N, CA, C, O and the ligand as a Tripos MOL2 file, in Angstrom:
@<TRIPOS>MOLECULE
protein
  297   295    75     0     0
PROTEIN
NO_CHARGES

@<TRIPOS>ATOM
      1 N           9.3050  -46.5900  -23.7560 N.3       1 MET1
      2 CA          8.8190  -45.4620  -22.9420 C.3       1 MET1
      3 C           7.5520  -44.8970  -23.5590 C.2       1 MET1
      4 O           7.4780  -44.6520  -24.7640 O.2       1 MET1
      5 N           6.5640  -44.6970  -22.7100 N.am      2 LEU2
      6 CA          5.2710  -44.2010  -23.1660 C.3       2 LEU2
      7 C           5.3020  -42.6720  -23.2440 C.2       2 LEU2
      8 O           5.6680  -41.9880  -22.2890 O.2       2 LEU2
      9 N           4.9100  -42.1690  -24.3990 N.am      3 THR3
     10 CA          4.8830  -40.7160  -24.5680 C.3       3 THR3
     11 C           3.4510  -40.2120  -24.4600 C.2       3 THR3
     12 O           2.5390  -40.7400  -25.0960 O.2       3 THR3
     13 N           3.2750  -39.1900  -23.6490 N.am      4 GLU4
     14 CA          1.9400  -38.5960  -23.4910 C.3       4 GLU4
     15 C           1.5250  -37.8930  -24.7760 C.2       4 GLU4
     16 O           2.3110  -37.1700  -25.3880 O.2       4 GLU4
     17 N           0.2900  -38.1140  -25.1700 N.am      5 THR5
     18 CA         -0.2180  -37.4390  -26.3600 C.3       5 THR5
     19 C          -1.3900  -36.5250  -26.0160 C.2       5 THR5
     20 O          -1.9070  -35.8000  -26.8670 O.2       5 THR5
     21 N          -1.7920  -36.5780  -24.7620 N.am      6 THR6
     22 CA         -2.8840  -35.7080  -24.3250 C.3       6 THR6
     23 C          -2.5100  -35.0220  -23.0110 C.2       6 THR6
     24 O          -1.5840  -35.4410  -22.3170 O.2       6 THR6
     25 N          -3.2350  -33.9810  -22.6910 N.am      7 LYS7
     26 CA         -3.0900  -33.3010  -21.3980 C.3       7 LYS7
     27 C          -4.4750  -32.8350  -20.9730 C.2       7 LYS7
     28 O          -5.4150  -32.8270  -21.7690 O.2       7 LYS7
     29 N          -4.5860  -32.4500  -19.7200 N.am      8 LYS8
     30 CA         -5.8780  -32.0160  -19.1980 C.3       8 LYS8
     31 C          -5.9440  -30.5070  -19.0860 C.2       8 LYS8
     32 O          -4.9740  -29.8490  -18.7070 O.2       8 LYS8
     33 N          -7.1120  -29.9700  -19.4240 N.am      9 CYS9
     34 CA         -7.3110  -28.5330  -19.2750 C.3       9 CYS9
     35 C          -7.3950  -28.1960  -17.7810 C.2       9 CYS9
     36 O          -8.1590  -28.8290  -17.0540 O.2       9 CYS9
     37 N          -6.6100  -27.1960  -17.3090 N.am     10 PRO10
     38 CA         -6.6310  -26.8390  -15.8830 C.3      10 PRO10
     39 C          -7.9130  -26.1100  -15.4740 C.2      10 PRO10
     40 O          -8.1810  -25.9470  -14.2830 O.2      10 PRO10
     41 N          -8.6970  -25.6760  -16.4470 N.am     11 TYR11
     42 CA         -9.9010  -24.9020  -16.1430 C.3      11 TYR11
     43 C         -11.1410  -25.7800  -16.0730 C.2      11 TYR11
     44 O         -11.9580  -25.6460  -15.1610 O.2      11 TYR11
     45 N         -11.2780  -26.6880  -17.0510 N.am     12 CYS12
     46 CA        -12.5130  -27.4820  -17.1040 C.3      12 CYS12
     47 C         -12.2430  -28.9820  -17.1290 C.2      12 CYS12
     48 O         -13.1820  -29.7730  -17.2180 O.2      12 CYS12
     49 N         -10.9670  -29.3900  -17.0530 N.am     13 SER13
     50 CA        -10.5590  -30.7860  -16.9100 C.3      13 SER13
     51 C         -10.9070  -31.6920  -18.0850 C.2      13 SER13
     52 O         -10.9150  -32.9130  -17.9260 O.2      13 SER13
     53 N         -11.1960  -31.1330  -19.2630 N.am     14 VAL14
     54 CA        -11.3740  -31.9940  -20.4290 C.3      14 VAL14
     55 C          -9.9980  -32.3940  -20.9650 C.2      14 VAL14
     56 O          -9.0090  -31.6990  -20.7280 O.2      14 VAL14
     57 N          -9.9380  -33.5000  -21.6780 N.am     15 THR15
     58 CA         -8.6900  -33.9700  -22.2620 C.3      15 THR15
     59 C          -8.4950  -33.3220  -23.6260 C.2      15 THR15
     60 O          -9.3720  -33.3770  -24.4880 O.2      15 THR15
     61 N          -7.3390  -32.7120  -23.8010 N.am     16 ILE16
     62 CA         -7.0230  -32.0520  -25.0660 C.3      16 ILE16
     63 C          -5.6920  -32.5550  -25.5890 C.2      16 ILE16
     64 O          -4.9570  -33.2320  -24.8690 O.2      16 ILE16
     65 N          -5.3740  -32.2330  -26.8290 N.am     17 GLY17
     66 CA         -4.1250  -32.6740  -27.4510 C.3      17 GLY17
     67 C          -2.9180  -32.0590  -26.7820 C.2      17 GLY17
     68 O          -2.9930  -30.9510  -26.2510 O.2      17 GLY17
     69 N          -1.8030  -32.7720  -26.8040 N.am     18 ILE18
     70 CA         -0.5830  -32.3480  -26.1100 C.3      18 ILE18
     71 C          -0.0560  -31.0240  -26.6580 C.2      18 ILE18
     72 O           0.5470  -30.2430  -25.9220 O.2      18 ILE18
     73 N          -0.2800  -30.7700  -27.9440 N.am     19 ASN19
     74 CA          0.2520  -29.5460  -28.5630 C.3      19 ASN19
     75 C          -0.7760  -28.4170  -28.6210 C.2      19 ASN19
     76 O          -0.4930  -27.3510  -29.1680 O.2      19 ASN19
     77 N          -1.9450  -28.6380  -28.0720 N.am     20 ASP20
     78 CA         -2.9680  -27.5930  -28.1070 C.3      20 ASP20
     79 C          -2.5600  -26.4070  -27.2290 C.2      20 ASP20
     80 O          -2.0270  -26.5810  -26.1330 O.2      20 ASP20
     81 N          -2.8200  -25.2150  -27.7280 N.am     21 THR21
     82 CA         -2.5170  -24.0190  -26.9410 C.3      21 THR21
     83 C          -3.7960  -23.3630  -26.4380 C.2      21 THR21
     84 O          -3.7620  -22.3890  -25.6870 O.2      21 THR21
     85 N          -4.9220  -23.9200  -26.8690 N.am     22 GLU22
     86 CA         -6.2100  -23.3770  -26.4420 C.3      22 GLU22
     87 C          -7.1690  -24.5350  -26.2280 C.2      22 GLU22
     88 O          -7.2230  -25.4640  -27.0340 O.2      22 GLU22
     89 N          -7.9280  -24.4780  -25.1340 N.am     23 CYS23
     90 CA         -8.8950  -25.5380  -24.8440 C.3      23 CYS23
     91 C         -10.1160  -25.3910  -25.7620 C.2      23 CYS23
     92 O         -10.6930  -24.3100  -25.8720 O.2      23 CYS23
     93 N         -10.4970  -26.4890  -26.4170 N.am     24 PHE24
     94 CA        -11.6280  -26.4120  -27.3450 C.3      24 PHE24
     95 C         -12.9390  -26.2450  -26.5980 C.2      24 PHE24
     96 O         -13.9270  -25.7850  -27.1710 O.2      24 PHE24
     97 N         -12.9560  -26.6150  -25.3280 N.am     25 SER25
     98 CA        -14.1940  -26.5930  -24.5590 C.3      25 SER25
     99 C         -14.4590  -25.2350  -23.9110 C.2      25 SER25
    100 O         -15.5460  -24.6760  -24.0590 O.2      25 SER25
    101 N         -13.4670  -24.7040  -23.1940 N.am     26 CYS26
    102 CA        -13.6830  -23.4470  -22.4670 C.3      26 CYS26
    103 C         -12.9560  -22.2710  -23.1030 C.2      26 CYS26
    104 O         -13.0680  -21.1420  -22.6240 O.2      26 CYS26
    105 N         -12.2090  -22.5230  -24.1840 N.am     27 LYS27
    106 CA        -11.5220  -21.4850  -24.9720 C.3      27 LYS27
    107 C         -10.4330  -20.7440  -24.1960 C.2      27 LYS27
    108 O         -10.0080  -19.6630  -24.6050 O.2      27 LYS27
    109 N          -9.9830  -21.3180  -23.0830 N.am     28 ASN28
    110 CA         -8.8980  -20.6900  -22.3430 C.3      28 ASN28
    111 C          -7.5490  -21.1010  -22.9320 C.2      28 ASN28
    112 O          -7.4090  -22.1920  -23.4840 O.2      28 ASN28
    113 N          -6.5690  -20.2240  -22.8090 N.am     29 LYS29
    114 CA         -5.2130  -20.5380  -23.2490 C.3      29 LYS29
    115 C          -4.5800  -21.5200  -22.2580 C.2      29 LYS29
    116 O          -4.6950  -21.3670  -21.0420 O.2      29 LYS29
    117 N          -3.9130  -22.5240  -22.8150 N.am     30 VAL30
    118 CA         -3.2460  -23.5120  -21.9710 C.3      30 VAL30
    119 C          -1.7900  -23.6710  -22.4160 C.2      30 VAL30
    120 O          -1.4660  -23.4940  -23.5900 O.2      30 VAL30
    121 N          -0.9330  -24.0030  -21.4740 N.am     31 GLY31
    122 CA          0.4910  -24.1800  -21.7430 C.3      31 GLY31
    123 C           0.8460  -25.6570  -21.8240 C.2      31 GLY31
    124 O          -0.0390  -26.5020  -21.9510 O.2      31 GLY31
    125 N           2.1360  -25.9740  -21.7510 N.am     32 PRO32
    126 CA          2.5840  -27.3690  -21.7760 C.3      32 PRO32
    127 C           2.1570  -28.1030  -20.5060 C.2      32 PRO32
    128 O           1.9310  -27.4720  -19.4730 O.2      32 PRO32
    129 N           2.0450  -29.4340  -20.5750 N.am     33 PRO33
    130 CA          1.5980  -30.1870  -19.4010 C.3      33 PRO33
    131 C           2.6600  -30.2500  -18.3150 C.2      33 PRO33
    132 O           3.8570  -30.2570  -18.6020 O.2      33 PRO33
    133 N           2.2110  -30.2960  -17.0640 N.am     34 ASN34
    134 CA          3.1480  -30.4810  -15.9530 C.3      34 ASN34
    135 C           3.3340  -31.9790  -15.6900 C.2      34 ASN34
    136 O           2.8950  -32.8100  -16.4850 O.2      34 ASN34
    137 N           3.9770  -32.3160  -14.5860 N.am     35 GLN35
    138 CA          4.3020  -33.7190  -14.3000 C.3      35 GLN35
    139 C           3.0620  -34.5770  -14.0720 C.2      35 GLN35
    140 O           3.1430  -35.8040  -14.1310 O.2      35 GLN35
    141 N           1.9240  -33.9530  -13.8140 N.am     36 TYR36
    142 CA          0.6820  -34.6980  -13.6050 C.3      36 TYR36
    143 C          -0.1550  -34.8000  -14.8800 C.2      36 TYR36
    144 O          -1.2600  -35.3420  -14.8610 O.2      36 TYR36
    145 N           0.3780  -34.2750  -15.9880 N.am     37 GLY37
    146 CA         -0.3490  -34.3480  -17.2500 C.3      37 GLY37
    147 C          -1.4270  -33.2990  -17.3800 C.2      37 GLY37
    148 O          -2.2990  -33.3830  -18.2450 O.2      37 GLY37
    149 N          -1.3550  -32.2910  -16.4930 N.am     38 ILE38
    150 CA         -2.3300  -31.2080  -16.5490 C.3      38 ILE38
    151 C          -1.6580  -29.9810  -17.1650 C.2      38 ILE38
    152 O          -0.5650  -29.5910  -16.7550 O.2      38 ILE38
    153 N          -2.3120  -29.3850  -18.1410 N.am     39 ALA39
    154 CA         -1.7330  -28.2270  -18.8130 C.3      39 ALA39
    155 C          -1.5630  -27.0760  -17.8310 C.2      39 ALA39
    156 O          -2.4250  -26.8260  -16.9890 O.2      39 ALA39
    157 N          -0.4350  -26.3790  -17.9530 N.am     40 GLU40
    158 CA         -0.2020  -25.2350  -17.0830 C.3      40 GLU40
    159 C          -0.8980  -24.0120  -17.6430 C.2      40 GLU40
    160 O          -1.0670  -23.8660  -18.8540 O.2      40 GLU40
    161 N          -1.2990  -23.1320  -16.7290 N.am     41 LYS41
    162 CA         -1.9010  -21.8740  -17.1460 C.3      41 LYS41
    163 C          -0.7870  -20.9300  -17.5830 C.2      41 LYS41
    164 O           0.0820  -20.5990  -16.7760 O.2      41 LYS41
    165 N          -0.7890  -20.4880  -18.8360 N.am     42 PRO42
    166 CA          0.2860  -19.6070  -19.2890 C.3      42 PRO42
    167 C           0.2420  -18.2710  -18.5690 C.2      42 PRO42
    168 O          -0.8240  -17.7930  -18.1830 O.2      42 PRO42
    169 N           1.4260  -17.6680  -18.3930 N.am     43 THR43
    170 CA          1.5190  -16.3900  -17.6910 C.3      43 THR43
    171 C           0.8690  -15.2970  -18.5190 C.2      43 THR43
    172 O           1.1820  -15.1100  -19.6940 O.2      43 THR43
    173 N          -0.0340  -14.5900  -17.8840 N.am     44 ASP44
    174 CA         -0.7450  -13.5100  -18.5630 C.3      44 ASP44
    175 C          -0.0200  -12.1890  -18.2900 C.2      44 ASP44
    176 O          -0.3540  -11.4530  -17.3610 O.2      44 ASP44
    177 N           0.9890  -11.9130  -19.1320 N.am     45 TRP45
    178 CA          1.8540  -10.7490  -18.8890 C.3      45 TRP45
    179 C           1.0830   -9.4430  -18.9700 C.2      45 TRP45
    180 O           1.3760   -8.5000  -18.2340 O.2      45 TRP45
    181 N           0.1010   -9.3840  -19.8580 N.am     46 TRP46
    182 CA         -0.6290   -8.1260  -20.0020 C.3      46 TRP46
    183 C          -1.3900   -7.7840  -18.7360 C.2      46 TRP46
    184 O          -1.5430   -6.6070  -18.4090 O.2      46 TRP46
    185 N          -1.8700   -8.7880  -18.0160 N.am     47 SER47
    186 CA         -2.5430   -8.5340  -16.7470 C.3      47 SER47
    187 C          -1.5690   -7.9440  -15.7350 C.2      47 SER47
    188 O          -1.8930   -6.9940  -15.0220 O.2      47 SER47
    189 N          -0.3690   -8.5220  -15.6830 N.am     48 TYR48
    190 CA          0.6430   -8.0150  -14.7630 C.3      48 TYR48
    191 C           1.0320   -6.5840  -15.1220 C.2      48 TYR48
    192 O           1.1300   -5.7190  -14.2520 O.2      48 TYR48
    193 N           1.2520   -6.3480  -16.4150 N.am     49 ILE49
    194 CA          1.7010   -5.0210  -16.8610 C.3      49 ILE49
    195 C           0.6230   -3.9770  -16.5970 C.2      49 ILE49
    196 O           0.9250   -2.9010  -16.0800 O.2      49 ILE49
    197 N          -0.6230   -4.2720  -16.9390 N.am     50 SER50
    198 CA         -1.6920   -3.2960  -16.7200 C.3      50 SER50
    199 C          -1.9180   -3.0620  -15.2340 C.2      50 SER50
    200 O          -2.2070   -1.9370  -14.8260 O.2      50 SER50
    201 N          -1.7910   -4.1050  -14.4150 N.am     51 ALA51
    202 CA         -1.9260   -3.9520  -12.9650 C.3      51 ALA51
    203 C          -0.8040   -3.0640  -12.4250 C.2      51 ALA51
    204 O          -1.0340   -2.2030  -11.5750 O.2      51 ALA51
    205 N           0.4100   -3.2830  -12.9300 N.am     52 PHE52
    206 CA          1.5580   -2.4800  -12.4960 C.3      52 PHE52
    207 C           1.3590   -1.0150  -12.8630 C.2      52 PHE52
    208 O           1.6390   -0.1280  -12.0560 O.2      52 PHE52
    209 N           0.8730   -0.7560  -14.0850 N.am     53 ILE53
    210 CA          0.6370    0.6190  -14.5390 C.3      53 ILE53
    211 C          -0.4350    1.2820  -13.6640 C.2      53 ILE53
    212 O          -0.2940    2.4440  -13.2840 O.2      53 ILE53
    213 N          -1.4880    0.5560  -13.3500 N.am     54 LEU54
    214 CA         -2.5510    1.0860  -12.4930 C.3      54 LEU54
    215 C          -2.0140    1.4620  -11.1150 C.2      54 LEU54
    216 O          -2.3260    2.5310  -10.5900 O.2      54 LEU54
    217 N          -1.2060    0.5760  -10.5340 N.am     55 ILE55
    218 CA         -0.6450    0.8240   -9.2030 C.3      55 ILE55
    219 C           0.2960    2.0240   -9.2440 C.2      55 ILE55
    220 O           0.2770    2.8660   -8.3470 O.2      55 ILE55
    221 N           1.1240    2.0960  -10.2960 N.am     56 ALA56
    222 CA          2.0550    3.2120  -10.4400 C.3      56 ALA56
    223 C           1.3000    4.5200  -10.6090 C.2      56 ALA56
    224 O           1.6810    5.5360  -10.0280 O.2      56 ALA56
    225 N           0.2330    4.5060  -11.3980 N.am     57 ALA57
    226 CA         -0.5720    5.7080  -11.6070 C.3      57 ALA57
    227 C          -1.2310    6.1350  -10.3020 C.2      57 ALA57
    228 O          -1.2780    7.3240   -9.9880 O.2      57 ALA57
    229 N          -1.7400    5.1700   -9.5430 N.am     58 PHE58
    230 CA         -2.3840    5.4590   -8.2680 C.3      58 PHE58
    231 C          -1.3830    6.0400   -7.2740 C.2      58 PHE58
    232 O          -1.6800    7.0060   -6.5710 O.2      58 PHE58
    233 N          -0.1940    5.4420   -7.2250 N.am     59 ALA59
    234 CA          0.8560    5.9340   -6.3260 C.3      59 ALA59
    235 C           1.2570    7.3540   -6.7180 C.2      59 ALA59
    236 O           1.4560    8.2090   -5.8550 O.2      59 ALA59
    237 N           1.3720    7.5970   -8.0080 N.am     60 GLY60
    238 CA          1.7040    8.9380   -8.4880 C.3      60 GLY60
    239 C           0.6280    9.9370   -8.1360 C.2      60 GLY60
    240 O           0.9280   11.0720   -7.7680 O.2      60 GLY60
    241 N          -0.6060    9.5340   -8.2430 N.am     61 PHE61
    242 CA         -1.7330   10.4050   -7.8970 C.3      61 PHE61
    243 C          -1.7380   10.7310   -6.4060 C.2      61 PHE61
    244 O          -1.9460   11.8810   -6.0190 O.2      61 PHE61
    245 N          -1.5090    9.7230   -5.5760 N.am     62 MET62
    246 CA         -1.4710    9.9370   -4.1310 C.3      62 MET62
    247 C          -0.3200   10.8670   -3.7540 C.2      62 MET62
    248 O          -0.4660   11.7320   -2.8890 O.2      62 MET62
    249 N           0.8320   10.6810   -4.4130 N.am     63 TYR63
    250 CA          1.9920   11.5340   -4.1730 C.3      63 TYR63
    251 C           1.6470   12.9800   -4.5240 C.2      63 TYR63
    252 O           1.9370   13.9060   -3.7660 O.2      63 TYR63
    253 N           1.0250   13.1520   -5.6830 N.am     64 TRP64
    254 CA          0.6210   14.4950   -6.1360 C.3      64 TRP64
    255 C          -0.3650   15.1050   -5.1450 C.2      64 TRP64
    256 O          -0.2750   16.2850   -4.8070 O.2      64 TRP64
    257 N          -1.3000   14.2900   -4.6900 N.am     65 LEU65
    258 CA         -2.3770   14.7650   -3.8170 C.3      65 LEU65
    259 C          -1.8270   15.2810   -2.4850 C.2      65 LEU65
    260 O          -2.2550   16.3240   -1.9920 O.2      65 LEU65
    261 N          -0.8720   14.5360   -1.9050 N.am     66 PHE66
    262 CA         -0.4160   14.8620   -0.5460 C.3      66 PHE66
    263 C           0.8160   15.7440   -0.5110 C.2      66 PHE66
    264 O           1.0020   16.5000    0.4430 O.2      66 PHE66
    265 N           1.6610   15.6650   -1.5260 N.am     67 PHE67
    266 CA          2.9460   16.3610   -1.4440 C.3      67 PHE67
    267 C           3.0490   17.5640   -2.3640 C.2      67 PHE67
    268 O           3.7920   18.5030   -2.0780 O.2      67 PHE67
    269 N           2.3190   17.5470   -3.4540 N.am     68 ILE68
    270 CA          2.4500   18.6590   -4.3970 C.3      68 ILE68
    271 C           1.2490   19.5890   -4.2690 C.2      68 ILE68
    272 O           1.4180   20.8030   -4.1550 O.2      68 ILE68
    273 N           0.0670   19.0480   -4.2870 N.am     69 LYS69
    274 CA         -1.1450   19.8470   -4.1880 C.3      69 LYS69
    275 C          -1.2320   20.5180   -2.8240 C.2      69 LYS69
    276 O          -1.7020   21.6490   -2.7030 O.2      69 LYS69
    277 N          -0.7680   19.7980   -1.7890 N.am     70 GLY70
    278 CA         -0.8730   20.3160   -0.4460 C.3      70 GLY70
    279 C           0.1330   21.4280   -0.1220 C.2      70 GLY70
    280 O          -0.0160   22.1460    0.8660 O.2      70 GLY70
    281 N           1.1680   21.5560   -0.9820 N.am     71 LYS71
    282 CA          2.2330   22.5220   -0.7450 C.3      71 LYS71
    283 C           1.7750   23.9700   -0.9650 C.2      71 LYS71
    284 O           1.1170   24.2660   -1.9630 O.2      71 LYS71
    285 N           2.1110   24.8470   -0.0630 N.am     72 GLY72
    286 CA          1.8630   26.2620   -0.2540 C.3      72 GLY72
    287 C           0.4020   26.6570   -0.2390 C.2      72 GLY72
    288 O           0.0420   27.7720   -0.6150 O.2      72 GLY72
    289 N          -0.4140   25.7550    0.1890 N.am     73 GLY73
    290 CA         -1.8320   26.0840    0.2250 C.3      73 GLY73
    291 C          -2.1850   26.9270    1.4330 C.2      73 GLY73
    292 O          -1.5640   26.7880    2.4870 O.2      73 GLY73
    293 N          -3.1220   27.7530    1.3040 N.am     74 GLY74
    294 CA         -3.5890   28.4530    2.4550 C.3      74 GLY74
    295 C          -3.4940   29.9350    2.2880 C.2      74 GLY74
    296 O          -3.8590   30.6830    3.1940 O.2      74 GLY74
    297 ZN        -11.0200  -26.0950  -20.7870 Zn       75 ZN75
@<TRIPOS>BOND
     1     1     2 1
     2     2     3 1
     3     3     4 2
     4     3     5 am
     5     5     6 1
     6     6     7 1
     7     7     8 2
     8     7     9 am
     9     9    10 1
    10    10    11 1
    11    11    12 2
    12    11    13 am
    13    13    14 1
    14    14    15 1
    15    15    16 2
    16    15    17 am
    17    17    18 1
    18    18    19 1
    19    19    20 2
    20    19    21 am
    21    21    22 1
    22    22    23 1
    23    23    24 2
    24    23    25 am
    25    25    26 1
    26    26    27 1
    27    27    28 2
    28    27    29 am
    29    29    30 1
    30    30    31 1
    31    31    32 2
    32    31    33 am
    33    33    34 1
    34    34    35 1
    35    35    36 2
    36    35    37 am
    37    37    38 1
    38    38    39 1
    39    39    40 2
    40    39    41 am
    41    41    42 1
    42    42    43 1
    43    43    44 2
    44    43    45 am
    45    45    46 1
    46    46    47 1
    47    47    48 2
    48    47    49 am
    49    49    50 1
    50    50    51 1
    51    51    52 2
    52    51    53 am
    53    53    54 1
    54    54    55 1
    55    55    56 2
    56    55    57 am
    57    57    58 1
    58    58    59 1
    59    59    60 2
    60    59    61 am
    61    61    62 1
    62    62    63 1
    63    63    64 2
    64    63    65 am
    65    65    66 1
    66    66    67 1
    67    67    68 2
    68    67    69 am
    69    69    70 1
    70    70    71 1
    71    71    72 2
    72    71    73 am
    73    73    74 1
    74    74    75 1
    75    75    76 2
    76    75    77 am
    77    77    78 1
    78    78    79 1
    79    79    80 2
    80    79    81 am
    81    81    82 1
    82    82    83 1
    83    83    84 2
    84    83    85 am
    85    85    86 1
    86    86    87 1
    87    87    88 2
    88    87    89 am
    89    89    90 1
    90    90    91 1
    91    91    92 2
    92    91    93 am
    93    93    94 1
    94    94    95 1
    95    95    96 2
    96    95    97 am
    97    97    98 1
    98    98    99 1
    99    99   100 2
   100    99   101 am
   101   101   102 1
   102   102   103 1
   103   103   104 2
   104   103   105 am
   105   105   106 1
   106   106   107 1
   107   107   108 2
   108   107   109 am
   109   109   110 1
   110   110   111 1
   111   111   112 2
   112   111   113 am
   113   113   114 1
   114   114   115 1
   115   115   116 2
   116   115   117 am
   117   117   118 1
   118   118   119 1
   119   119   120 2
   120   119   121 am
   121   121   122 1
   122   122   123 1
   123   123   124 2
   124   123   125 am
   125   125   126 1
   126   126   127 1
   127   127   128 2
   128   127   129 am
   129   129   130 1
   130   130   131 1
   131   131   132 2
   132   131   133 am
   133   133   134 1
   134   134   135 1
   135   135   136 2
   136   135   137 am
   137   137   138 1
   138   138   139 1
   139   139   140 2
   140   139   141 am
   141   141   142 1
   142   142   143 1
   143   143   144 2
   144   143   145 am
   145   145   146 1
   146   146   147 1
   147   147   148 2
   148   147   149 am
   149   149   150 1
   150   150   151 1
   151   151   152 2
   152   151   153 am
   153   153   154 1
   154   154   155 1
   155   155   156 2
   156   155   157 am
   157   157   158 1
   158   158   159 1
   159   159   160 2
   160   159   161 am
   161   161   162 1
   162   162   163 1
   163   163   164 2
   164   163   165 am
   165   165   166 1
   166   166   167 1
   167   167   168 2
   168   167   169 am
   169   169   170 1
   170   170   171 1
   171   171   172 2
   172   171   173 am
   173   173   174 1
   174   174   175 1
   175   175   176 2
   176   175   177 am
   177   177   178 1
   178   178   179 1
   179   179   180 2
   180   179   181 am
   181   181   182 1
   182   182   183 1
   183   183   184 2
   184   183   185 am
   185   185   186 1
   186   186   187 1
   187   187   188 2
   188   187   189 am
   189   189   190 1
   190   190   191 1
   191   191   192 2
   192   191   193 am
   193   193   194 1
   194   194   195 1
   195   195   196 2
   196   195   197 am
   197   197   198 1
   198   198   199 1
   199   199   200 2
   200   199   201 am
   201   201   202 1
   202   202   203 1
   203   203   204 2
   204   203   205 am
   205   205   206 1
   206   206   207 1
   207   207   208 2
   208   207   209 am
   209   209   210 1
   210   210   211 1
   211   211   212 2
   212   211   213 am
   213   213   214 1
   214   214   215 1
   215   215   216 2
   216   215   217 am
   217   217   218 1
   218   218   219 1
   219   219   220 2
   220   219   221 am
   221   221   222 1
   222   222   223 1
   223   223   224 2
   224   223   225 am
   225   225   226 1
   226   226   227 1
   227   227   228 2
   228   227   229 am
   229   229   230 1
   230   230   231 1
   231   231   232 2
   232   231   233 am
   233   233   234 1
   234   234   235 1
   235   235   236 2
   236   235   237 am
   237   237   238 1
   238   238   239 1
   239   239   240 2
   240   239   241 am
   241   241   242 1
   242   242   243 1
   243   243   244 2
   244   243   245 am
   245   245   246 1
   246   246   247 1
   247   247   248 2
   248   247   249 am
   249   249   250 1
   250   250   251 1
   251   251   252 2
   252   251   253 am
   253   253   254 1
   254   254   255 1
   255   255   256 2
   256   255   257 am
   257   257   258 1
   258   258   259 1
   259   259   260 2
   260   259   261 am
   261   261   262 1
   262   262   263 1
   263   263   264 2
   264   263   265 am
   265   265   266 1
   266   266   267 1
   267   267   268 2
   268   267   269 am
   269   269   270 1
   270   270   271 1
   271   271   272 2
   272   271   273 am
   273   273   274 1
   274   274   275 1
   275   275   276 2
   276   275   277 am
   277   277   278 1
   278   278   279 1
   279   279   280 2
   280   279   281 am
   281   281   282 1
   282   282   283 1
   283   283   284 2
   284   283   285 am
   285   285   286 1
   286   286   287 1
   287   287   288 2
   288   287   289 am
   289   289   290 1
   290   290   291 1
   291   291   292 2
   292   291   293 am
   293   293   294 1
   294   294   295 1
   295   295   296 2
@<TRIPOS>SUBSTRUCTURE
     1 MET1         2 RESIDUE 1 A MET
     2 LEU2         6 RESIDUE 1 A LEU
     3 THR3        10 RESIDUE 1 A THR
     4 GLU4        14 RESIDUE 1 A GLU
     5 THR5        18 RESIDUE 1 A THR
     6 THR6        22 RESIDUE 1 A THR
     7 LYS7        26 RESIDUE 1 A LYS
     8 LYS8        30 RESIDUE 1 A LYS
     9 CYS9        34 RESIDUE 1 A CYS
    10 PRO10       38 RESIDUE 1 A PRO
    11 TYR11       42 RESIDUE 1 A TYR
    12 CYS12       46 RESIDUE 1 A CYS
    13 SER13       50 RESIDUE 1 A SER
    14 VAL14       54 RESIDUE 1 A VAL
    15 THR15       58 RESIDUE 1 A THR
    16 ILE16       62 RESIDUE 1 A ILE
    17 GLY17       66 RESIDUE 1 A GLY
    18 ILE18       70 RESIDUE 1 A ILE
    19 ASN19       74 RESIDUE 1 A ASN
    20 ASP20       78 RESIDUE 1 A ASP
    21 THR21       82 RESIDUE 1 A THR
    22 GLU22       86 RESIDUE 1 A GLU
    23 CYS23       90 RESIDUE 1 A CYS
    24 PHE24       94 RESIDUE 1 A PHE
    25 SER25       98 RESIDUE 1 A SER
    26 CYS26      102 RESIDUE 1 A CYS
    27 LYS27      106 RESIDUE 1 A LYS
    28 ASN28      110 RESIDUE 1 A ASN
    29 LYS29      114 RESIDUE 1 A LYS
    30 VAL30      118 RESIDUE 1 A VAL
    31 GLY31      122 RESIDUE 1 A GLY
    32 PRO32      126 RESIDUE 1 A PRO
    33 PRO33      130 RESIDUE 1 A PRO
    34 ASN34      134 RESIDUE 1 A ASN
    35 GLN35      138 RESIDUE 1 A GLN
    36 TYR36      142 RESIDUE 1 A TYR
    37 GLY37      146 RESIDUE 1 A GLY
    38 ILE38      150 RESIDUE 1 A ILE
    39 ALA39      154 RESIDUE 1 A ALA
    40 GLU40      158 RESIDUE 1 A GLU
    41 LYS41      162 RESIDUE 1 A LYS
    42 PRO42      166 RESIDUE 1 A PRO
    43 THR43      170 RESIDUE 1 A THR
    44 ASP44      174 RESIDUE 1 A ASP
    45 TRP45      178 RESIDUE 1 A TRP
    46 TRP46      182 RESIDUE 1 A TRP
    47 SER47      186 RESIDUE 1 A SER
    48 TYR48      190 RESIDUE 1 A TYR
    49 ILE49      194 RESIDUE 1 A ILE
    50 SER50      198 RESIDUE 1 A SER
    51 ALA51      202 RESIDUE 1 A ALA
    52 PHE52      206 RESIDUE 1 A PHE
    53 ILE53      210 RESIDUE 1 A ILE
    54 LEU54      214 RESIDUE 1 A LEU
    55 ILE55      218 RESIDUE 1 A ILE
    56 ALA56      222 RESIDUE 1 A ALA
    57 ALA57      226 RESIDUE 1 A ALA
    58 PHE58      230 RESIDUE 1 A PHE
    59 ALA59      234 RESIDUE 1 A ALA
    60 GLY60      238 RESIDUE 1 A GLY
    61 PHE61      242 RESIDUE 1 A PHE
    62 MET62      246 RESIDUE 1 A MET
    63 TYR63      250 RESIDUE 1 A TYR
    64 TRP64      254 RESIDUE 1 A TRP
    65 LEU65      258 RESIDUE 1 A LEU
    66 PHE66      262 RESIDUE 1 A PHE
    67 PHE67      266 RESIDUE 1 A PHE
    68 ILE68      270 RESIDUE 1 A ILE
    69 LYS69      274 RESIDUE 1 A LYS
    70 GLY70      278 RESIDUE 1 A GLY
    71 LYS71      282 RESIDUE 1 A LYS
    72 GLY72      286 RESIDUE 1 A GLY
    73 GLY73      290 RESIDUE 1 A GLY
    74 GLY74      294 RESIDUE 1 A GLY
    75 ZN75       297 GROUP 0 **** ****
């Protein structure tokens, strides 16, 4: 059975080592290879978390704007 020793960068398509976690060419983080031998893009949790915090803050601001600030005015 032939074992893969390389994988392809999903960003710039250069061939990199199977255990590499970062592409030497484009410096992007890469994960383990998929069934096509192309490295998967690792999940960027910090992007999700910061996006969630932004949305929650915006929703809280809108709630404050329409329901709390608007109360008893006039
Ligand atoms: Zn690359």
